[in-house]
Phi, psi and omega in degrees: 000132181279132175232143180237124185228124178264155174207165173105358178288174179163194180255132181216151177281155176305138183092350181275186184228153172215152173239122175264142177235147178227126178246131177255124178243153179089358180196153174281150179263358191300327181261003186271150162270126183247145182209161171243130173244165174216154178221115177272158180304130178077005182238164177283155175292136183230151177287133178256309182203151182216142175225129182264182185293339178270001180087006177287135189238142174232139173235141170291152187303326185298336186245358181303134179085350180243327182250148177225124177260141178212160181224152176229098184293331180295328180256002180056044181231155171224135183244156173228108176273122184242116180244164178049048184294147181240156177305328180287354173278353179299125183182171166270127182258131184242138172271141185225133179227140175233121182274182186292346178265359180087007178285134185255136177233139177238146168275177182274350176098154176224136185279132171241123179236125180246118181268148181271000000 
């Protein structure tokens, strides 16, 4: 059974940094498209960053230049390095994986809170 688990959330002051990690167990990530989404209170879940099996990366405009997504297929992990955090980055961050068959997996989310 495939499980997706996020870690690394927490409370940080504006301008600070956090690194989120996502580990996929029960399946290899090498063929997966991996992504981070976030959902702020009262808002829809939105895509933050995505990296496919070929290493192609997408960032939403709000985080370009501040966030960096990376993957380690040997460890079945994908990370999100978040720098220059802003209060508007406060949200629950979710790891998302899609395998080569189109099956979608979500983690349970990790809270990121940025204080002003």
